[in-house]
Z-matrix of the N, CA and C atoms (Angstrom, degrees):
N
C 1 1.442
C 2 1.533 1 110.70
N 3 1.323 2 117.40 1 -39.91
C 4 1.462 3 119.38 2 177.97
C 5 1.520 4 111.32 3 -57.58
N 6 1.318 5 116.66 4 -44.36
C 7 1.464 6 120.51 5 -178.45
C 8 1.523 7 111.58 6 -62.55
N 9 1.324 8 116.72 7 -30.38
C 10 1.469 9 121.22 8 179.99
C 11 1.529 10 111.22 9 -69.67
N 12 1.327 11 117.86 10 -38.50
C 13 1.461 12 121.76 11 -172.68
C 14 1.523 13 114.64 12 -110.05
N 15 1.303 14 117.52 13 -12.90
C 16 1.461 15 120.11 14 -170.27
C 17 1.525 16 110.49 15 -137.41
N 18 1.325 17 117.79 16 114.65
C 19 1.466 18 119.39 17 174.40
C 20 1.538 19 110.25 18 -64.23
N 21 1.299 20 116.46 19 142.95
C 22 1.469 21 122.05 20 -178.04
C 23 1.528 22 110.96 21 -53.27
N 24 1.331 23 115.36 22 132.55
C 25 1.471 24 124.63 23 176.87
C 26 1.526 25 113.96 24 63.31
N 27 1.344 26 117.78 25 17.55
C 28 1.467 27 119.49 26 -179.49
C 29 1.524 28 113.55 27 -116.36
N 30 1.303 29 118.54 28 -10.88
C 31 1.471 30 121.13 29 -178.93
C 32 1.523 31 109.84 30 -110.23
N 33 1.306 32 114.82 31 129.43
C 34 1.463 33 120.66 32 178.71
C 35 1.518 34 110.60 33 -85.94
N 36 1.304 35 116.06 34 148.93
C 37 1.455 36 121.33 35 169.89
C 38 1.521 37 106.40 36 -72.96
N 39 1.317 38 117.20 37 133.75
C 40 1.464 39 120.59 38 -177.71
C 41 1.520 40 110.22 39 -136.37
N 42 1.319 41 115.84 40 151.61
C 43 1.454 42 121.66 41 177.87
C 44 1.511 43 110.18 42 159.94
N 45 1.315 44 115.21 43 -171.33
C 46 1.455 45 121.75 44 -178.92
C 47 1.524 46 109.74 45 -95.26
N 48 1.332 47 116.87 46 125.22
C 49 1.474 48 122.76 47 -177.68
C 50 1.528 49 110.16 48 51.34
N 51 1.301 50 115.95 49 57.42
C 52 1.463 51 124.46 50 -167.34
C 53 1.536 52 114.26 51 -84.79
N 54 1.309 53 118.41 52 -7.27
C 55 1.472 54 121.00 53 -175.05
C 56 1.535 55 112.26 54 -58.05
N 57 1.305 56 117.09 55 -44.22
C 58 1.470 57 120.51 56 -179.47
C 59 1.526 58 110.21 57 -67.65
N 60 1.329 59 116.52 58 -38.39
C 61 1.468 60 119.84 59 178.00
C 62 1.523 61 110.50 60 -59.34
N 63 1.317 62 116.66 61 -40.24
C 64 1.469 63 120.67 62 178.86
C 65 1.526 64 110.23 63 -62.58
N 66 1.312 65 116.90 64 -41.88
C 67 1.467 66 120.36 65 178.96
C 68 1.531 67 111.52 66 -65.81
N 69 1.316 68 116.82 67 -39.36
C 70 1.472 69 120.47 68 177.30
C 71 1.527 70 109.78 69 -62.71
N 72 1.335 71 116.61 70 -44.59
C 73 1.467 72 119.35 71 176.85
C 74 1.529 73 110.50 72 -59.29
N 75 1.303 74 116.35 73 -42.22
C 76 1.470 75 120.57 74 -178.97
C 77 1.530 76 110.75 75 -60.77
N 78 1.328 77 116.57 76 -41.09
C 79 1.462 78 120.91 77 -178.26
C 80 1.532 79 113.79 78 -80.73
N 81 1.329 80 116.82 79 -40.47
C 82 1.465 81 121.32 80 -170.90
C 83 1.525 82 114.84 81 -103.71
N 84 1.327 83 116.50 82 -23.86
C 85 1.466 84 121.16 83 -176.65
C 86 1.525 85 108.66 84 -138.53
N 87 1.309 86 115.31 85 63.11
C 88 1.463 87 121.44 86 -172.71
C 89 1.529 88 112.54 87 -58.10
N 90 1.322 89 117.90 88 -37.18
C 91 1.469 90 119.81 89 -179.89
C 92 1.524 91 111.17 90 -64.84
N 93 1.330 92 117.41 91 -39.60
C 94 1.467 93 120.87 92 177.08
C 95 1.529 94 109.01 93 -66.82
N 96 1.313 95 116.68 94 -46.97
C 97 1.461 96 121.35 95 178.61
C 98 1.526 97 110.73 96 -54.77
N 99 1.311 98 117.18 97 -47.04
C 100 1.463 99 121.34 98 -177.89
C 101 1.526 100 112.82 99 -71.66
N 102 1.314 101 117.42 100 -22.74
C 103 1.467 102 121.47 101 -179.94
C 104 1.530 103 111.20 102 -74.17
N 105 1.346 104 115.85 103 -34.38
C 106 1.464 105 120.96 104 -177.02
C 107 1.523 106 111.59 105 -76.64
N 108 1.335 107 115.48 106 159.94
C 109 1.459 108 122.06 107 173.62
C 110 1.529 109 108.08 108 -63.37
N 111 1.323 110 117.69 109 152.45
C 112 1.463 111 119.98 110 -177.52
C 113 1.528 112 112.59 111 -72.95
N 114 1.328 113 118.70 112 -20.71
C 115 1.470 114 120.92 113 179.10
C 116 1.528 115 110.06 114 -80.69
N 117 1.333 116 115.02 115 152.28
C 118 1.461 117 120.30 116 175.36
C 119 1.529 118 108.77 117 -121.98
N 120 1.310 119 115.68 118 158.86
C 121 1.466 120 121.85 119 174.83
C 122 1.526 121 106.14 120 -117.50
N 123 1.320 122 116.01 121 107.10
C 124 1.453 123 121.04 122 -177.73
C 125 1.532 124 109.15 123 -96.28
N 126 1.308 125 116.36 124 104.60
C 127 1.463 126 122.69 125 -177.23
C 128 1.531 127 111.00 126 -61.10
N 129 1.312 128 117.25 127 -33.48
C 130 1.467 129 119.24 128 179.87
C 131 1.532 130 111.41 129 -64.64
N 132 1.326 131 118.38 130 -24.96
C 133 1.469 132 120.93 131 174.99
C 134 1.525 133 110.69 132 -67.55
N 135 1.337 134 116.71 133 -41.24
C 136 1.462 135 120.27 134 176.05
C 137 1.527 136 109.91 135 -61.11
N 138 1.325 137 115.59 136 -43.32
C 139 1.463 138 119.84 137 179.88
C 140 1.532 139 110.71 138 -63.28
N 141 1.322 140 117.16 139 -40.59
C 142 1.465 141 120.43 140 179.69
C 143 1.529 142 111.11 141 -64.70
N 144 1.315 143 116.71 142 -39.59
C 145 1.469 144 120.18 143 177.67
C 146 1.525 145 109.94 144 -63.41
N 147 1.326 146 116.43 145 -45.59
C 148 1.468 147 119.26 146 179.60
C 149 1.524 148 110.95 147 -62.04
N 150 1.322 149 116.92 148 -40.03
C 151 1.460 150 120.68 149 -179.07
C 152 1.529 151 110.25 150 -60.12
N 153 1.335 152 117.12 151 -33.45
C 154 1.458 153 121.06 152 -178.35
C 155 1.525 154 112.93 153 -87.42
N 156 1.330 155 117.62 154 -39.63
C 157 1.462 156 121.33 155 -173.37
C 158 1.517 157 113.86 156 -96.89
N 159 1.318 158 117.02 157 -28.64
C 160 1.466 159 120.29 158 -177.80
C 161 1.537 160 109.14 159 -146.17
N 162 1.325 161 116.83 160 66.80
C 163 1.465 162 119.88 161 -173.96
C 164 1.528 163 114.03 162 -60.09
N 165 1.336 164 116.98 163 -31.58
C 166 1.467 165 119.16 164 179.81
C 167 1.533 166 111.18 165 -67.14
N 168 1.312 167 116.79 166 -35.79
C 169 1.471 168 120.36 167 178.38
C 170 1.528 169 109.79 168 -70.60
N 171 1.321 170 116.94 169 -43.17
C 172 1.468 171 120.75 170 178.95
C 173 1.531 172 110.57 171 -60.24
N 174 1.330 173 116.79 172 -42.43
C 175 1.467 174 120.34 173 178.17
C 176 1.524 175 111.27 174 -63.03
N 177 1.315 176 117.04 175 -40.62
C 178 1.469 177 121.12 176 179.93
C 179 1.525 178 111.10 177 -65.58
N 180 1.303 179 116.91 178 -42.79
C 181 1.471 180 119.98 179 178.60
C 182 1.529 181 109.89 180 -63.80
N 183 1.318 182 117.48 181 -44.18
C 184 1.477 183 120.41 182 178.99
C 185 1.529 184 110.82 183 -62.53
N 186 1.344 185 116.64 184 -37.75
C 187 1.458 186 120.42 185 178.23
C 188 1.524 187 110.81 186 -64.76
N 189 1.341 188 116.88 187 -39.75
C 190 1.461 189 120.41 188 177.74
C 191 1.525 190 111.16 189 -65.73
N 192 1.322 191 116.42 190 -37.15
C 193 1.456 192 120.49 191 -178.66
C 194 1.521 193 112.57 192 -76.20
N 195 1.306 194 117.26 193 -38.43
C 196 1.463 195 122.33 194 -175.34
C 197 1.518 196 109.95 195 -133.00
N 198 1.351 197 117.52 196 75.18
C 199 1.463 198 119.52 197 -175.82
C 200 1.528 199 114.08 198 -60.69
N 201 1.345 200 117.96 199 -23.54
C 202 1.463 201 120.88 200 179.87
C 203 1.525 202 112.78 201 -96.99
N 204 1.329 203 116.49 202 10.00
C 205 1.454 204 120.22 203 178.25
C 206 1.516 205 112.76 204 82.51
N 207 1.333 206 117.22 205 -156.30
C 208 1.470 207 121.93 206 -173.95
C 209 1.526 208 115.14 207 -57.00
N 210 1.330 209 117.88 208 -27.32
C 211 1.471 210 118.66 209 -179.42
C 212 1.532 211 112.54 210 -66.32
N 213 1.340 212 117.58 211 -16.19
C 214 1.472 213 121.18 212 175.74
C 215 1.529 214 111.87 213 -75.96
N 216 1.324 215 117.09 214 -21.42
C 217 1.463 216 121.29 215 -174.55
C 218 1.527 217 109.00 216 -89.19
N 219 1.340 218 115.83 217 122.29
C 220 1.466 219 120.96 218 -174.97
C 221 1.536 220 113.14 219 -97.21
N 222 1.310 221 118.23 220 -24.19
C 223 1.471 222 124.05 221 -178.00
C 224 1.524 223 112.68 222 56.19
N 225 1.310 224 116.06 223 39.29
C 226 1.458 225 122.75 224 170.16
C 227 1.526 226 106.23 225 -102.77
N 228 1.305 227 117.57 226 157.52
C 229 1.469 228 121.05 227 -173.61
C 230 1.529 229 112.33 228 -54.45
N 231 1.329 230 118.40 229 -52.80
C 232 1.465 231 120.52 230 -176.92
C 233 1.526 232 110.79 231 -67.46
N 234 1.316 233 117.66 232 -36.54
C 235 1.468 234 120.54 233 177.01
C 236 1.527 235 110.60 234 -63.48
N 237 1.341 236 117.34 235 -40.42
C 238 1.462 237 120.81 236 178.71
C 239 1.528 238 111.12 237 -66.37
N 240 1.318 239 116.57 238 -37.65
C 241 1.469 240 120.49 239 177.11
C 242 1.523 241 109.89 240 -62.73
N 243 1.324 242 115.91 241 -48.98
C 244 1.470 243 120.24 242 179.88
C 245 1.528 244 110.70 243 -62.43
N 246 1.329 245 117.36 244 -39.35
C 247 1.463 246 121.41 245 179.16
C 248 1.530 247 110.10 246 -62.56
N 249 1.331 248 116.85 247 -45.39
C 250 1.468 249 120.72 248 -178.93
C 251 1.521 250 111.40 249 -62.23
N 252 1.327 251 116.64 250 -43.62
C 253 1.469 252 120.50 251 178.38
C 254 1.520 253 110.20 252 -63.24
N 255 1.319 254 116.67 253 -44.98
C 256 1.459 255 121.71 254 179.36
C 257 1.529 256 110.79 255 -61.04
N 258 1.320 257 117.08 256 -44.94
C 259 1.464 258 120.78 257 -179.85
C 260 1.517 259 110.72 258 -59.35
N 261 1.325 260 116.78 259 -47.76
C 262 1.464 261 119.51 260 -177.95
C 263 1.524 262 112.13 261 -66.92
N 264 1.322 263 118.20 262 -33.52
C 265 1.470 264 120.51 263 175.89
C 266 1.527 265 110.39 264 -64.65
N 267 1.324 266 116.88 265 -40.44
C 268 1.461 267 120.46 266 179.26
C 269 1.533 268 111.42 267 -73.80
N 270 1.322 269 116.63 268 -30.13
C 271 1.468 270 122.00 269 -179.02
C 272 1.524 271 112.24 270 -79.14
N 273 1.318 272 117.44 271 -32.35
C 274 1.468 273 121.94 272 -173.34
C 275 1.534 274 114.46 273 -51.91
N 276 1.332 275 119.79 274 -43.70
C 277 1.475 276 118.51 275 -179.25
C 278 1.536 277 113.45 276 -57.10
N 279 1.321 278 118.06 277 -25.56
C 280 1.451 279 120.33 278 179.37
C 281 1.519 280 112.13 279 -76.67
N 282 1.325 281 117.79 280 -13.48
C 283 1.459 282 122.24 281 178.19
C 284 1.515 283 112.60 282 -93.11
N 285 1.308 284 116.27 283 -20.17
C 286 1.456 285 120.16 284 -175.92
C 287 1.528 286 110.85 285 -74.57
N 288 1.298 287 114.85 286 138.11
C 289 1.469 288 120.89 287 178.79
C 290 1.520 289 107.71 288 -92.91
N 291 1.315 290 115.17 289 128.35
C 292 1.458 291 120.34 290 -179.80
C 293 1.517 292 109.29 291 -104.99
N 294 1.351 293 117.43 292 133.65
C 295 1.479 294 120.27 293 -178.89
C 296 1.521 295 112.15 294 -66.59
């Protein structure tokens, strides 16, 4: 599946607090680890920056993602993946430069 969607050494591993996941891949799935680009995209770093530089925006994004608060967060692998993608989609407009 990786070969279908990701050219060798061109796709970064991405997610929330992804450093440990990278180490697990290195130990348990070395071929996958070696196939991916060496850089990672840690979504939790983006969230930490927003919390410090634009806390009102970070709160709004979290509210959109989890309207019922912490009980909406399941902390299962697929839920975390979906959460990370959702966060970055909501965060992206703040990175775009408008003429």
